[in-house]
N, C-alpha and C positions, 0 to 999 in steps of 0.2 A: 667719908673717906673716898668712896668710889668716884665722887665728883672731882676730887683732887687728882686721882689717878687718870680720869678721863682727860683732864686738862693737860696732864703730862703727855698722854698719847697724842693729843692734838698739837701740843708744842713740838713734838718730834716730827710729826707729819709736816707741820709748817716749816721746821728747820730743813727737812728733806727737800721740800719744794724750793726753798731758798738756795740750797746747794745745787739742785738740779741734777738731771741725768742719773748716773749711778749713785749719786749722793743721797738719793731718796732711800736706797737700801741701807747705806751706811747709817743714816739717822734712825731708821727703823730698828736696826740691831742695837744701837745706843739706847733707844727707848726701852727695849726688852731688858737690857742690863740695869737701867735705873729702876724699872718696875720690880725687878727681882731683888736687887741688892738693897734698895732703899725702902720699898714697901712690902717686901717679903712675898711677892706673888710668884707662884711656880710658873716657869715659862710654858707657854702653850706649845702645841705640836708644830714642828717645823714643816712647812709645805713642800716636803721632798718630792711627792708625786707630781705636783704642778711644775716644779723646777725641772725635773727630769724630762717631762714631756716637752717643755719649751726648749731645753737643750737639744733633744733629739731632732725635733722639727727644724730648729734653726740650723743644725748641722747639715741636714738634707738640703735646706734652702740655700745655704752658703755654698755647698758643693755644686748645686745646680747653677748658682750665679757664676762660679769660677768656670764652669763648662760653657757658659754663654747662654744658659737657659733664660735668665731674667732679661737679657738683652732681646731675646726672641719674643718674650712676652710683652716687653715695652714696645717693640716694633708693631706687634699685632694691635696693641692698644692705641698707638699713634695713628695707625691706618683707620681704625674705627672712629677716632676723634676727628680726623681730617676728612673723613667721608661725608659728614654732615656737620660742618663747623657751626652753623647757626643754631644747632641743638646741643651745643657744648655743655650747657648747664645741666642737661638731662643725661647726656652720654658719659660725661666725666665721672659722676658717682656710680654709674653702672659698671664702668671699667674698674674703678678702685674697689668697689664692693666685691666683684667676682675675683679679682686678683687676691684679695684678702681671704675670701671664701676658699679659694683653691689652695693658698699657701699656708693658711692658719696663722699668719702674722700680718700686721698692718705695715710692717717695714717695707714691703714690696711696693707700696703706693708712693714712696718717696720719689722713685725714678719717673713716675708719670706726671708729677706736679709741674715741672718746668714745661712739659709738652702742653698741659692744660692751659697754663698761663700764656704761652706763645700763641696757641690756636685762638684763644679768646681775644687776645690783643689784635691779631690779624683780622678777625671778623668784626671788630668794633664792639665786642661785648665786654662789659665790665668784668675783669678777671676775678674779682672777689666773689662773684656769684658761683661760678663752677668750682673755684678753689675751695670755698667754704664747705659746700655740700659734699664735694669729693673727699675732703679730709674727714668729715663726719662719717661718710659711708665706709671708709676704710676702717674706722673704729668700731662701728656697730656691727660690721660683718663678722667680727670676732665671735659674737654671740650666736652666729649661724654656721661657722666653719666646722666641718666634721672632725678636724684634727687640731682645733685650738685647745689649749690647756684648760681654758674656762669651761668649754663645752664638755670635754671629757670628764673633768672633775664634777661638774654639776650633774651630768648623767649618772655618775656613780652614786651621788647622793639621792637621786630620784628613783633609782632602780628598786630599792627596798620598799618604796611607796607605791610600786606598781606602774611606774611610768618608764617606758623603754627609751633607749637612745634614739631610735628612729622617730618616736613620737615627739621627743624634744625637738628634733630637727624639723619635723613636719609643722611645728608651730613657729619656731624661731626663724626659719628661712623666709617663708612668705610674709610674716608680720614685719620683719626687719626690712626686707627689700621693698615692700609696698610703702613702708614708712619713709624710706629714703627718697622714693619718687614724690611723695607729698612734700618732703623737705626741699626737694629740687624746685617744685612749683613755687614755694614760698621764697626761696633764694632768688628765683628769677625776677622778683619784683623789688628786691632790696637795693637801696643805693641809687644814685643818679646814673643816667646813661653815661657811658665812658666819654663821649664827645662833649658832654655838658659838665664834666667833673673839673672844677678849677684846679685841683691838685694835679690831675693828669695833664691838663693844659700847661701848667707852670713847669712841670718836669719835662714835658715835650719841648717847650721853648728853651729850656736850659740844656737840652741834648742829653738828658738822663734816661730817656727811654730808647732802648735798643731797637733798631729797625730789623725786620725779619730778613733772614738769609735764605738761600735755596735749601730745600729739604731733601737731603740725601741720606739714605740708610746705610750705616756702615756694615761692612761684610761680617756675617756671623761666623762664629767658630764652627768647626765641623760637627762637634757634638752637641750643639745648642738645642736643636729640635729633639734629639735623642734623650737628652737629660730631662727635658720637660715631659716626654712620653714616659720615662721611667718613674718620675715623680707622680705623674697622674695614675700610673698603674699602682703605685704604693698607696695613693689616696683611696682608690677603689677597693683595695685589699682591706684597708683599715675600716672603711664604712661597712663592707660586707661582714667582716669578722665581728665588729662591734655590734652589728645588728643581729647576727646569727646567734651570738651567745646570750642575747637578751632572753629573759625568762618568758616574756610574752610572745616571742617568736619561736624560740626553742629548736632552731635548726641544729645547733651544736649544743649537746647536753654534756655536762661535766667538762667544760673547756680546759685545755691544757694550761692556758694563761689568762689572767684577767685583762680587761680593756686597756688599762694603763700600760702594762708590760707589752701588750700587743702593739700599741702605737709606737712605743719606744723602739722595739726590735725591728718593726717594719721601716721606720724612718732611718734608723742606722743602716739597715740593709740597703735602702734606697741610696743612701750616701755612698756605700761601698760599691754598689753596682755602677753608679754614675762615675765614680773614680776609675773603675776598671774599664768600663766600656768606652768612656769618653777620654780616657788616658790623661787625666789631669794630675798635677802634683798636689799632694795633700797639704803641704806647707802653705800653699796659696790660699787654702780655705781659711786659715787663721787670720789672714789679712783682709778677707772679704768684709765689706761694709755691713752686710746683714749679720755676719757672725759676731762682729764687735757689738752691734746694737742689741743683738739677741742675748749675748752673754751679760750685757749691762742690765737687760730686762730681768734676767734670772736673779741677779743680786738685789734688784729693786723688790721683786716678789718675795725673796727670802726675808728681807728686812721688814717691809711694811705688813705683809701677811702674817708674819710671826708676831709682830707687835699687836696686830688686830686680834689674833686668836688668843694671845696671852691675856689681853684685857677681857675679852668676851667670855672665855672659859672660866675666868676667876669670878665673874659677876653674872653668870647665866641665870641664877635663881632670881636676883634682883631685876634683871632685864625681863625675865618671864613675868614677874609681878607687874612691872611697869608697862611692858609693851604687849604681853600675850593677848589679853582681852581686846586691846586696841586694834591689833593687827587682825584679829579674828573678825572684828566688826567692820573694819575698814582695810581690807587686804591690799588695796592700791597704795596705802601708805608705805608698804615695803619698797615700792618703786622710788618713792621720795627719799627714803633712807639710803638706798643703793646709789641714787643719783648724787647725793652730797658726799657719800663715802668715796665713790669713784673719782669725784672731783679732787679729793685730797690724796687718795691712794695711788692715782696715776696708772692703774693697771686693772684690766678686766679680770685677769686670773687672780690677782691679789684680793680684789674686792669680793669676788665670788668665794674664794677660799676662806676669807675672814668672816663673812656675814651669812652666806647662804645656809650652812649647816645649822647655825643658831636660829635662823628664821624658820627652817623646817622643823627644828626641835620645839619651837614655840607653837607649832600646830598650824602654820600657814599652809593653806591648800596648795597642792602641787601646781594646779592650773594658775593660781595667783602668783606663785613663785616663778613659773616660766614666763608669764606675762611681764613680770617686773624685771626679768633677766636682762632685757635690753638696756636698763638703766645703768648697768655696770660700765657702759661705754661713754659715760659723761666726762670724758677726758679733755674735752674742748672748752670747758667753762673757764678755767684759768688759762691765760694766754702764754703758757710756758711749755706746753707739750711739744716735743721735737717736730712732729709733722706739721703742726700749726705754725710754728716758727719758720719752718722751711717754706710753707706756702706764702707767708709774708715776704720772705726774702726773694722768692722767685718772681714776684709780681713787681716789676720795675715801673708800672704805671702809678703806683701809690694808692691804688683802690683797696688793697688788702692791708689795712693798717690796724695796729693796736692803739686804742685811744688813751687818753690821759687818765681815765677813770677805771682802768683795769678790765672791767667787764664790757666796755663798749667796743667790741670787735665784731667783725662780720660772721664769725662762726657760732655765736651764741644763739641767735634766733633760729636759724635752720637746724642746728643741733638739738635744741630743746623741743622744737616742733617734731623733729624726726623721732626722738625717744618717746615723747608723749603719744605720738601716733602708734608707734610700735607696741607700747604697753596696752593701749586701747584695743589694737587689733589682736594682741595676744589673748586678752580676755574674751574676745569674740571668737577667735579660731580655736582656742584651747578646748572648750567643751565639745567641739565637733570632732576633735582628734582623740581625746581621752574619755 
């Protein structure tokens, strides 16, 4: 019977992928309904903690965007990219990685993609190279961001096993960043040179490639830099508190609030401070692009993570029999499982929430679980993720294309190499930290 139920889960995940965007969450909730009403399975726990963290972080990010903070960050990123344009394939992923690391969401990378495409085109570099690895970097950085929902949830699961929040970051940050650089090296050799690409030459002859215009930075709002400073202060507070309450650190004993509630209150406080200090209108926050995409992500996590936990919790005993000894013998297989799950679930937080507790319950070593953590960022495999589609659209040279066989797109190889390298580095760095 569990095989039929698994097929039901996969069907609704497939349906969600077909619906796209927020439809992934719709389909997930539909799947929970079918599993409960048709198969009599008790619904799993709703990922309320993950959703509330995403909501609070997105609220702060959107408020900063309205205040002009994201424009300021994009200007800084553009100056970095234009300072050494011939190294765009290496600088672009660094920029998107640290923007995501800082903000806790990959949605901030959207605004840099057109700049990356333009700088690459101006320099004569195939835009698919920096665009592909920059998109991947913005995704894998979620597993290293101190305020991402995936990291906060995972750290709470690891804490009872003797692994602190700061130890998780000390493994995930260097392993993911170094892996991104390896992925950039690989991306730098993929595809023909732009001048030799027949598709580019054809589009150029037809006048479909826009010529570069003068580069002028628009004037920033008065509170732009202040909003970024306030957000950065909030980030520092979250990291300090989350580290201080860890049992292995013990600076704050008997904390007033747990890690989840701390990040939620700090992020909402950041939004309030930005609103007051920068004098913005709160109704504008609701119209911000980051707010809309972030709230869509909350519905997606609600649906697919709930669907995943419903199935896993109902069959944990069978999964233990089937996979427990296998994962104990070959712990790297967890990375493979997470890779394919993330490919379907379309969310690092949803994948972490759905599978990591079960993996740890099966006895997977914490070091192995942290090493495999990078695999929850395999959102680039299917060419339907929003940032991937945006990268394709921004490249008018035609070098960043989705092929006719679904998987033949420029994001697959750099992304797979990056995740495989991050997992390997996690196994290497993990024992040094824990």
